[in-house]
C-alpha positions as CSV (number, residue, x, y, z in Angstrom):
1,X,18.3,17.9,-54.0
2,X,19.4,17.0,-57.6
3,X,22.0,19.3,-59.2
4,X,20.6,22.1,-61.3
5,X,20.6,21.2,-65.0
6,X,22.1,23.1,-67.8
7,X,18.5,24.0,-69.0
8,X,18.0,25.7,-65.6
9,X,21.0,27.9,-66.3
10,X,19.3,29.0,-69.5
11,X,15.9,29.7,-68.0
12,X,16.9,31.2,-64.6
13,X,20.1,32.9,-65.8
14,X,21.6,31.7,-62.6
15,X,25.0,32.9,-63.7
16,X,25.5,36.2,-65.5
17,X,28.7,37.8,-66.9
18,X,29.4,41.5,-67.2
19,X,30.4,42.7,-70.6
20,X,33.9,43.4,-69.4
21,X,34.3,39.9,-68.1
22,X,33.2,38.5,-71.4
23,X,35.6,40.8,-73.3
24,X,38.6,39.8,-71.1
25,X,37.9,36.1,-71.6
26,X,37.4,36.5,-75.3
27,X,40.7,38.4,-75.6
28,X,42.5,35.4,-74.2
29,X,42.0,33.8,-77.6
30,X,43.4,36.9,-79.3
31,X,46.8,36.8,-77.7
32,X,48.4,34.4,-80.2
33,X,47.3,36.7,-83.0
34,X,48.2,40.1,-81.6
35,X,50.7,40.8,-84.4
36,X,48.1,40.2,-87.1
37,X,45.5,42.4,-85.3
38,X,48.1,45.1,-84.7
39,X,48.8,45.2,-88.5
40,X,45.0,45.4,-89.1
41,X,44.8,48.2,-86.5
42,X,47.6,50.0,-88.2
43,X,45.8,49.8,-91.5
44,X,42.8,51.3,-89.7
45,X,44.7,54.4,-88.8
46,X,45.8,54.8,-92.5
47,X,42.3,54.2,-93.8
48,X,40.7,56.6,-91.4
49,X,43.2,59.3,-92.3
50,X,42.7,58.8,-96.0
51,X,38.9,58.8,-95.6
52,X,38.9,62.1,-93.5
53,X,41.0,64.1,-95.9
54,X,38.6,63.5,-98.8
55,X,36.1,66.3,-98.0
56,X,39.1,68.8,-97.6
57,X,40.1,68.0,-101.2
58,X,36.5,68.6,-102.3
59,X,36.5,71.9,-100.4
60,X,39.7,72.9,-102.0
61,X,38.3,72.3,-105.5
62,X,35.1,74.2,-104.8
63,X,37.0,77.2,-103.3
64,X,39.5,77.2,-106.3
65,X,36.6,77.3,-108.7
66,X,35.2,80.3,-106.9
67,X,38.4,82.3,-107.3
68,X,38.7,85.0,-110.1
69,X,41.7,83.3,-111.8
70,X,40.9,79.6,-111.9
71,X,44.1,77.4,-112.0
72,X,42.8,74.3,-113.8
73,X,46.2,72.5,-113.5
74,X,46.0,72.9,-109.7
75,X,42.4,71.6,-109.8
76,X,43.4,68.6,-111.9
77,X,46.3,67.9,-109.5
78,X,43.9,68.0,-106.5
79,X,41.4,65.7,-108.3
80,X,44.2,63.3,-109.3
81,X,45.4,63.1,-105.7
82,X,41.8,62.5,-104.5
83,X,41.5,59.6,-107.0
84,X,44.8,58.1,-105.9
85,X,43.6,58.3,-102.3
86,X,40.4,56.4,-103.2
87,X,42.4,53.7,-105.0
88,X,44.8,53.3,-102.1
89,X,41.9,53.2,-99.7
90,X,40.3,50.3,-101.7
91,X,43.5,48.2,-101.8
92,X,44.2,48.6,-98.1
93,X,40.6,47.9,-97.2
94,X,40.8,44.6,-99.2
95,X,44.1,43.6,-97.4
96,X,42.6,44.4,-94.1
97,X,39.5,42.4,-94.7
98,X,41.5,39.3,-95.8
99,X,43.8,39.6,-92.8
100,X,40.8,39.9,-90.4
101,X,38.9,36.9,-91.9
102,X,41.9,34.6,-91.7
103,X,42.7,35.6,-88.1
104,X,39.1,35.4,-87.0
105,X,38.7,31.9,-88.4
106,X,41.9,30.7,-86.5
107,X,40.5,32.2,-83.3
108,X,37.1,30.6,-83.7
109,X,38.8,27.3,-84.5
110,X,40.6,27.5,-81.1
111,X,37.4,28.4,-79.3
112,X,35.5,25.5,-80.9
113,X,38.3,23.1,-80.1
114,X,38.4,24.2,-76.4
115,X,34.6,23.8,-76.1
116,X,34.7,20.3,-77.6
117,X,37.7,19.3,-75.5
118,X,35.8,20.6,-72.4
119,X,32.7,18.6,-73.4
120,X,34.8,15.4,-73.5
121,X,35.8,15.9,-69.9
122,X,32.3,16.1,-68.6
123,X,30.8,13.1,-66.8
124,X,28.1,10.8,-68.1
125,X,25.8,12.2,-65.4
126,X,26.3,15.7,-66.8
127,X,25.5,14.6,-70.3
128,X,22.3,13.0,-68.9
129,X,21.2,16.3,-67.5
130,X,22.0,18.4,-70.6
131,X,20.0,18.2,-73.8
132,X,22.3,17.3,-76.6
133,X,20.8,19.9,-78.9
134,X,21.9,22.7,-76.5
135,X,25.4,21.4,-76.5
136,X,25.4,21.3,-80.3
137,X,24.2,24.9,-80.5
138,X,27.1,26.0,-78.3
139,X,29.7,24.2,-80.3
140,X,28.4,25.4,-83.7
141,X,26.0,28.3,-83.7
142,X,27.3,30.2,-80.7
143,X,30.9,30.0,-81.8
144,X,30.0,31.1,-85.4
145,X,28.3,34.2,-83.8
146,X,31.6,35.0,-82.2
147,X,33.3,34.9,-85.5
148,X,31.6,38.2,-86.6
149,X,32.9,39.9,-83.5
150,X,36.5,39.0,-84.3
151,X,36.4,39.6,-88.1
152,X,34.1,42.6,-88.2
153,X,33.2,44.3,-85.0
154,X,36.4,44.9,-83.0
155,X,38.6,46.5,-85.6
156,X,35.8,48.2,-87.5
157,X,34.4,49.5,-84.2
158,X,37.7,51.1,-83.5
159,X,37.7,52.5,-87.0
160,X,34.3,54.0,-86.4
161,X,35.3,55.6,-83.1
162,X,38.5,57.0,-84.7
163,X,36.4,58.4,-87.5
164,X,34.0,60.2,-85.1
165,X,36.9,61.7,-83.2
166,X,38.7,62.7,-86.4
167,X,35.6,64.3,-87.8
168,X,35.2,66.4,-84.7
169,X,38.9,67.4,-84.7
170,X,38.9,68.5,-88.3
171,X,35.5,70.3,-88.0
172,X,36.7,72.1,-84.9
173,X,39.9,73.3,-86.6
174,X,37.8,74.6,-89.6
175,X,35.0,76.2,-87.7
176,X,34.8,76.0,-83.9
177,X,31.4,77.7,-83.4
178,X,29.6,75.5,-85.9
179,X,31.2,72.4,-84.4
180,X,30.1,73.3,-80.9
181,X,26.6,73.8,-82.1
182,X,26.6,70.4,-83.8
183,X,27.9,68.9,-80.6
184,X,24.6,69.6,-78.9
185,X,23.2,66.4,-80.6
186,X,25.9,64.2,-79.0
187,X,24.1,63.6,-75.6
188,X,21.0,62.4,-77.5
189,X,23.0,60.1,-79.6
190,X,24.7,58.6,-76.5
191,X,21.4,58.2,-74.6
192,X,19.7,56.4,-77.6
193,X,22.8,54.1,-78.0
194,X,22.8,53.2,-74.3
195,X,19.1,52.4,-74.3
196,X,19.5,50.4,-77.5
197,X,22.4,48.4,-76.0
198,X,20.3,47.4,-72.9
199,X,17.2,46.3,-74.9
200,X,19.1,44.6,-77.7
201,X,21.0,42.5,-75.2
202,X,17.8,41.2,-73.7
203,X,16.4,40.5,-77.1
204,X,19.5,38.6,-78.1
205,X,19.4,36.5,-75.0
206,X,15.9,35.4,-75.8
207,X,16.9,34.6,-79.4
208,X,19.9,32.5,-78.4
209,X,17.9,30.6,-75.7
210,X,15.0,29.9,-78.1
211,X,17.4,28.7,-80.8
212,X,19.1,26.4,-78.3
213,X,15.7,25.1,-77.2
214,X,14.4,24.4,-80.7
215,X,17.7,22.6,-81.5
216,X,17.4,20.4,-78.4
217,X,13.8,19.6,-79.3
218,X,14.8,18.7,-82.9
219,X,17.7,16.6,-81.8
220,X,15.6,14.5,-79.4
221,X,12.5,14.1,-81.6
222,X,14.3,13.4,-84.9
223,X,16.1,10.6,-83.0
224,X,12.8,9.3,-81.7
225,X,10.8,9.7,-84.9
226,X,10.2,6.0,-85.3
227,X,8.5,6.0,-81.9
228,X,6.5,9.1,-82.7
229,X,5.1,7.4,-85.9
230,X,4.4,4.1,-84.1
231,X,2.2,5.9,-81.6
232,X,0.7,8.2,-84.3
233,X,1.8,11.3,-82.3
234,X,2.8,13.4,-85.4
235,X,0.2,16.1,-84.9
236,X,0.9,16.4,-81.2
237,X,4.6,16.8,-81.7
238,X,3.9,19.2,-84.6
239,X,2.0,21.4,-82.2
240,X,4.8,21.3,-79.6
241,X,7.3,22.3,-82.3
242,X,5.0,25.0,-83.5
243,X,4.9,26.5,-80.0
244,X,8.7,26.6,-79.8
245,X,8.9,28.0,-83.3
246,X,6.4,30.8,-82.4
247,X,8.6,31.7,-79.4
248,X,11.7,31.8,-81.6
249,X,9.8,34.0,-84.2
250,X,8.6,36.4,-81.5
251,X,12.1,36.8,-80.1
252,X,13.5,37.5,-83.5
253,X,10.7,40.1,-84.1
254,X,11.6,41.8,-80.7
255,X,15.2,41.9,-81.8
256,X,14.2,43.4,-85.1
257,X,11.9,46.0,-83.6
258,X,14.6,47.1,-81.2
259,X,16.9,47.8,-84.0
260,X,14.1,49.3,-86.2
261,X,13.4,51.9,-83.5
262,X,17.1,52.8,-83.0
263,X,18.1,53.3,-86.7
264,X,15.3,55.8,-87.7
265,X,16.0,57.7,-84.5
266,X,19.6,58.1,-85.5
267,X,18.5,59.2,-89.0
268,X,16.2,61.9,-87.4
269,X,19.1,63.2,-85.4
270,X,21.2,63.2,-88.6
271,X,18.6,65.2,-90.5
272,X,18.3,67.7,-87.7
273,X,22.0,68.2,-87.5
274,X,22.3,68.6,-91.3
275,X,19.5,71.3,-91.2
276,X,21.2,73.1,-88.4
277,X,24.5,73.0,-90.3
278,X,23.0,74.4,-93.5
279,X,21.2,77.1,-91.6
280,X,24.0,78.3,-89.4
281,X,26.8,77.5,-91.8
282,X,25.0,79.0,-94.7
283,X,24.5,82.2,-92.7
284,X,28.2,82.4,-92.0
285,X,29.1,81.7,-95.6
286,X,26.8,84.5,-96.8
287,X,28.4,86.9,-94.3
288,X,31.9,85.8,-95.5
289,X,32.8,84.1,-92.2
290,X,33.1,80.7,-93.8
291,X,33.9,79.5,-97.3
292,X,31.3,77.6,-99.3
293,X,33.8,74.8,-99.8
294,X,34.2,74.3,-96.1
295,X,30.4,74.4,-95.7
296,X,30.1,71.6,-98.3
297,X,32.9,69.8,-96.5
298,X,30.9,70.1,-93.2
299,X,27.9,68.4,-94.8
300,X,30.2,65.6,-95.8
301,X,31.7,65.4,-92.3
302,X,28.3,65.2,-90.7
303,X,27.5,62.2,-92.9
304,X,30.9,60.7,-91.9
305,X,30.0,61.4,-88.2
306,X,26.6,59.7,-88.4
307,X,27.6,56.8,-90.7
308,X,30.0,55.5,-88.1
309,X,27.3,55.9,-85.4
310,X,24.9,53.9,-87.6
311,X,27.7,51.4,-88.2
312,X,28.4,51.2,-84.4
313,X,24.7,50.5,-83.9
314,X,25.0,47.6,-86.2
315,X,28.2,46.6,-84.6
316,X,26.4,46.8,-81.2
317,X,23.7,44.6,-82.7
318,X,26.3,42.0,-83.6
319,X,28.3,42.6,-80.4
320,X,25.2,41.9,-78.3
321,X,24.7,38.7,-80.2
322,X,28.4,37.8,-79.7
323,X,28.3,38.7,-76.0
324,X,25.2,36.5,-75.5
325,X,26.9,33.7,-77.3
326,X,30.0,34.3,-75.3
327,X,28.0,34.1,-72.1
328,X,26.5,30.8,-73.1
329,X,29.9,29.4,-74.1
330,X,31.5,30.4,-70.8
331,X,28.5,28.9,-68.9
332,X,29.5,25.7,-70.5
333,X,33.3,26.1,-70.0
334,X,32.6,27.0,-66.4
335,X,30.6,23.9,-65.9
336,X,33.0,21.9,-63.7
337,X,33.4,18.2,-64.4
338,X,31.8,16.0,-61.8
339,X,34.7,13.5,-62.1
340,X,38.1,15.0,-61.4
341,X,41.6,13.5,-61.1
342,X,43.2,13.8,-57.6
343,X,46.3,15.9,-57.4
344,X,48.5,12.9,-56.9
345,X,46.6,10.6,-59.2
346,X,48.8,7.9,-60.8
347,X,48.9,6.3,-64.3
348,X,49.0,2.5,-64.4
349,X,50.3,0.5,-67.3
350,X,47.8,-2.3,-66.7
351,X,45.8,-4.1,-64.0
352,X,46.1,-7.6,-62.5
353,X,42.3,-7.4,-62.3
354,X,41.4,-7.5,-58.6
355,X,38.3,-5.4,-57.9
356,X,36.8,-4.6,-54.5
357,X,33.8,-2.7,-53.4
358,X,34.0,-1.8,-49.7
359,X,30.8,-0.5,-48.1
360,X,29.7,1.5,-51.2
361,X,26.7,3.7,-51.1
362,X,25.5,5.5,-54.2
363,X,22.6,7.7,-55.3
364,X,21.9,9.5,-58.6
365,X,19.8,11.9,-56.6
366,X,20.8,12.7,-53.1
367,X,19.4,10.3,-50.5
368,X,17.6,8.2,-53.1
369,X,20.1,5.3,-52.6
370,X,20.6,2.9,-55.6
371,X,23.4,1.0,-53.8
372,X,23.3,0.4,-50.0
373,X,26.4,-0.7,-48.2
374,X,27.6,-3.0,-51.1
375,X,30.8,-5.0,-50.5
376,X,32.3,-7.7,-52.7
377,X,35.7,-8.8,-54.1
378,X,36.5,-10.0,-57.6
379,X,39.9,-11.8,-57.8
380,X,42.2,-11.4,-60.9
381,X,41.2,-13.5,-63.9
382,X,37.9,-14.3,-62.2
383,X,34.5,-14.0,-64.0
384,X,31.7,-12.7,-61.9
385,X,28.0,-12.1,-62.9
386,X,25.4,-9.8,-61.3
387,X,21.7,-10.8,-61.6
388,X,18.6,-9.3,-60.2
389,X,15.4,-7.4,-61.0
390,X,15.5,-4.1,-63.0
391,X,16.5,-1.3,-60.7
392,X,18.5,-3.5,-58.3
393,X,21.8,-1.6,-59.0
394,X,23.5,-4.1,-61.4
395,X,24.4,-1.6,-64.2
396,X,25.2,1.1,-61.7
397,X,28.0,-1.1,-60.3
398,X,29.5,-1.3,-63.8
399,X,29.3,2.5,-64.2
400,X,31.0,3.0,-60.8
401,X,33.9,0.7,-61.7
402,X,34.9,3.0,-64.6
403,X,34.1,6.1,-62.5
404,X,31.2,7.4,-64.7
405,X,29.8,8.6,-61.4
406,X,31.3,9.4,-57.9
407,X,30.1,7.4,-55.0
408,X,28.8,9.2,-51.9
409,X,30.2,6.7,-49.3
410,X,32.6,3.8,-49.2
411,X,35.6,2.9,-51.5
412,X,36.2,1.1,-54.7
413,X,39.6,-0.5,-55.3
414,X,41.4,-1.9,-58.3
415,X,44.5,-4.0,-57.4
416,X,44.1,-2.6,-53.9
417,X,44.4,1.0,-55.2
418,X,41.5,3.4,-54.7
419,X,40.2,4.3,-58.1
420,X,40.1,7.9,-57.0
421,X,43.9,7.8,-56.9
422,X,44.1,6.5,-60.5
423,X,44.0,8.9,-63.5
424,X,40.5,8.5,-65.1
425,X,42.1,8.1,-68.5
426,X,44.4,5.3,-67.2
427,X,41.5,3.6,-65.4
428,X,39.2,3.5,-68.5
429,X,42.0,2.6,-70.8
430,X,42.5,-0.8,-69.2
431,X,38.8,-1.6,-68.8
432,X,36.8,-2.8,-71.8
433,X,33.1,-2.1,-71.8
434,X,30.5,-3.9,-73.9
435,X,27.0,-2.4,-73.5
436,X,23.6,-3.7,-74.4
437,X,23.0,-0.7,-76.7
438,X,26.0,-0.7,-78.9
439,X,27.0,2.6,-80.5
440,X,28.8,2.6,-83.8
441,X,30.0,5.8,-85.5
442,X,29.6,6.7,-89.1
443,X,32.6,5.4,-91.0
444,X,33.8,1.9,-91.7
445,X,34.0,-1.4,-89.7
446,X,37.7,-0.9,-89.5
447,X,37.5,2.7,-88.2
448,X,34.9,1.7,-85.6
449,X,37.2,-1.1,-84.2
450,X,40.4,0.9,-84.3
451,X,38.8,4.1,-82.8
452,X,41.6,6.2,-84.3
453,X,44.2,4.4,-82.4
454,X,47.0,4.2,-85.0
455,X,49.0,1.8,-82.9
456,X,46.5,-1.0,-83.7
457,X,47.5,-2.8,-86.9
458,X,45.1,-4.2,-89.6
459,X,46.2,-7.7,-88.6
460,X,45.3,-7.2,-85.0
461,X,41.8,-6.0,-86.1
462,X,41.4,-9.1,-88.3
463,X,42.6,-11.4,-85.5
464,X,40.2,-9.8,-82.9
465,X,37.3,-10.2,-85.2
466,X,38.1,-13.9,-85.8
467,X,38.5,-14.4,-82.1
468,X,35.0,-13.2,-81.4
469,X,33.4,-14.7,-84.5
470,X,32.7,-11.4,-86.1
471,X,34.6,-12.5,-89.2
472,X,31.8,-14.8,-90.1
473,X,29.6,-12.0,-91.2
474,X,32.3,-9.5,-92.2
475,X,33.8,-11.8,-94.8
476,X,30.5,-12.0,-96.5
477,X,30.3,-8.2,-97.0
478,X,31.4,-6.7,-100.4
479,X,34.0,-4.4,-98.8
480,X,34.7,-6.6,-95.8
481,X,36.5,-4.4,-93.2
482,X,36.0,-1.3,-95.3
483,X,32.2,-1.8,-95.4
484,X,30.5,1.5,-94.6
485,X,28.8,2.0,-91.3
486,X,25.8,4.3,-91.4
487,X,24.7,6.5,-88.5
488,X,24.5,4.4,-85.2
489,X,25.3,1.3,-87.3
490,X,21.7,0.9,-88.4
491,X,22.7,-1.1,-91.4
492,X,23.8,-4.0,-89.1
493,X,21.7,-6.3,-86.9
494,X,21.9,-6.1,-83.1
495,X,23.9,-9.2,-83.0
496,X,26.4,-8.0,-85.6
497,X,26.8,-4.7,-83.8
498,X,27.5,-6.6,-80.5
499,X,30.1,-8.8,-82.2
500,X,31.8,-5.6,-83.5
501,X,31.7,-4.2,-80.0
502,X,33.4,-7.4,-78.7
503,X,36.1,-7.0,-81.3
504,X,36.5,-3.3,-80.6
505,X,37.0,-4.0,-76.9
506,X,39.3,-7.0,-77.4
507,X,41.7,-5.2,-79.9
508,X,42.5,-2.6,-77.2
509,X,43.8,-5.3,-74.9
510,X,41.9,-4.5,-71.7
511,X,42.8,-6.0,-68.3
512,X,39.2,-6.0,-67.1
513,X,36.1,-6.6,-69.3
514,X,32.6,-5.4,-68.5
515,X,29.4,-6.8,-70.2
516,X,26.1,-5.2,-69.6
517,X,23.3,-7.5,-70.7
518,X,25.2,-8.0,-74.0
519,X,22.9,-10.8,-75.1
520,X,19.6,-9.4,-74.1
521,X,18.2,-8.3,-77.5
522,X,19.7,-10.8,-80.0
523,X,18.5,-13.9,-81.9
524,X,19.3,-17.4,-80.8
525,X,21.8,-18.1,-83.6
526,X,23.8,-15.0,-82.9
527,X,23.6,-15.7,-79.2
528,X,25.4,-19.0,-79.8
529,X,28.2,-17.1,-81.6
530,X,28.4,-14.6,-78.7
531,X,28.4,-17.3,-76.1
532,X,31.3,-19.0,-77.9
533,X,33.1,-15.6,-78.0
534,X,32.4,-15.0,-74.2
535,X,34.0,-18.4,-73.3
536,X,37.1,-17.4,-75.1
537,X,37.2,-13.9,-73.6
538,X,36.8,-15.2,-70.1
539,X,40.4,-16.5,-70.4
540,X,41.8,-13.1,-71.2
541,X,41.3,-11.2,-67.9
542,X,38.9,-10.3,-65.2
543,X,35.3,-10.2,-66.5
544,X,32.2,-8.7,-64.9
545,X,28.8,-9.5,-66.5
546,X,25.3,-8.2,-65.9
547,X,23.1,-10.9,-67.2
548,X,19.4,-11.0,-68.0
549,X,19.4,-14.6,-69.3
550,X,20.7,-16.8,-66.5
551,X,21.5,-19.6,-68.9
552,X,24.4,-17.4,-70.2
553,X,26.2,-17.3,-66.8
554,X,26.1,-20.8,-65.5
555,X,29.8,-21.3,-66.0
556,X,31.0,-18.1,-64.3
557,X,33.1,-18.3,-61.1
558,X,30.7,-16.3,-59.0
559,X,27.2,-15.0,-59.2
560,X,26.1,-12.0,-57.0
561,X,22.3,-11.6,-56.6
562,X,21.1,-8.0,-56.2
563,X,17.8,-6.7,-54.8
564,X,16.9,-3.1,-54.1
565,X,20.6,-2.0,-54.0
566,X,21.7,-4.8,-51.7
567,X,23.5,-8.1,-52.1
568,X,21.2,-11.0,-51.3
569,X,23.3,-14.0,-52.2
570,X,26.8,-14.9,-53.6
571,X,28.1,-18.2,-55.0
572,X,28.4,-20.2,-58.2
573,X,25.4,-21.5,-60.1
574,X,25.2,-24.9,-58.4
575,X,25.7,-23.4,-54.9
576,X,23.0,-20.9,-55.4
577,X,20.5,-23.4,-56.7
578,X,21.1,-25.6,-53.6
579,X,20.4,-22.7,-51.3
580,X,16.8,-22.5,-52.8
581,X,16.9,-18.8,-52.4
582,X,16.2,-15.8,-54.6
583,X,18.5,-17.0,-57.5
584,X,16.7,-20.4,-57.5
585,X,13.4,-18.6,-57.8
586,X,14.7,-16.5,-60.7
587,X,16.2,-19.5,-62.5
588,X,13.1,-21.6,-62.2
589,X,10.9,-18.8,-63.5
590,X,13.1,-18.5,-66.6
591,X,13.4,-22.2,-67.0
592,X,9.6,-22.6,-66.9
593,X,9.3,-19.8,-69.4
594,X,11.8,-21.4,-71.8
595,X,10.0,-24.7,-71.4
596,X,6.6,-23.1,-72.2
597,X,8.1,-21.4,-75.3
598,X,9.7,-24.7,-76.5
599,X,6.4,-26.5,-76.1
600,X,4.4,-23.8,-77.9
601,X,6.9,-23.9,-80.8
602,X,6.1,-27.6,-81.2
């Protein structure tokens, strides 16, 4: 059975995390910034204290005004102190906000860095199973959602909780009976909040899944827009996108409805509590059991009690989104790489270039064997070519040499060392790969050849380009090596991209070079340049070629003919022709085809 894909994780929720588990793992990123958060927490204590004493100043002013002999100087003093408290509160709130924003951005930077670093360690097989749009969502959108939790939710949630506790303490000290009466509403508040938490979490999961799904769809179909237009499938693809867009809209509506039910419910409880306070407190004030100033203060404290609850509801809203994003990020971080270094894996400074496959069996999907008991040896400095029909296993062999996939049976050796005993980074560092589909990054020609390896000098880049004949078109460009490369190198021809790939490989001084049908999709003139480059490169180290055009491999040391995952024949060009076997048949078919094309051109 094939391994479950990342999309399966999203749809089946195969792995769930408790809130406490998510919190513990997110707090790991907080540790380096504990001091900053403690300072912010200290400011919270001060801000809550300043906020809670405000109504008491208001009560003192009202009670002073109700006295027979009004002391206006005392009232002015109280008002002045109240204004000072408001000013200090504003300054400290600003400082706290700045501190939290800076700290939060540093934490998110570290999370995003770890996610990308983990992605780089995943195998090619895992990237083949995971839609790129989903990965992009996790690195960007999901990490940004976590930012609100660190900069807004955590500290301010503590502030809201402290405010609620402080309000109850002050109210209890002022009038215990009225406070106990008001407390009857608390169970209803807790019940509503718990239900809101459950339903909002489900709604947020749907939102994040549908956002990820639509991003994956966009990533794939924007890349393939040329094909969509060629086959006139715009309307069909529009309808598919519309369906995904409708799902995303519905999930957002569900999320909004959940919050829209909760907030009015809290407001109803607030109004009921306020009416109860005015009724019971007003009765006590009329009977002289309570001052009117304290009654007014109680109405203020009720607002300060429900405002934090409303705020906590919003924080829960954000928190559920953050927990859902955290869940998705940890799903990715817990996705174990298929390719792992052995405990005692070694680092090599270079290879002599001997490669051996010993009874190798391999399948992308279990029991669907692509290679079946394949064995061969490539000697150092030898050039070997693989030929055969599509699906015979040629390209798979190249992928296994650099350990893009793990074999199920057998062993692969380089310089008589099992590749599983070599660090993956060390293995790939000394093997240069030139693929049929050349990938160039946005930047310049120079940056694409150097690949951010600062140890490579400009002179080495120029020499490598001259060696592979890439200088012949680079020197004609206005900016030469500083010429801009657009996305995927689409401002260069296939042949030019291939020559840049040769230069990029050569400048990193590999011990082994791999070419996967590097001349399959290029014009005849460029092919001659590439053939000339190949002849030079064959003298550098061991070279393994997968060839479609048999004319390009006539001078290699050995040709291995593959069919249905097995080796049919081995030998050089002349030896295989003399055998009159499968290679001879392939060669004659191509020869006849070339002859027919040549005659038609006449």
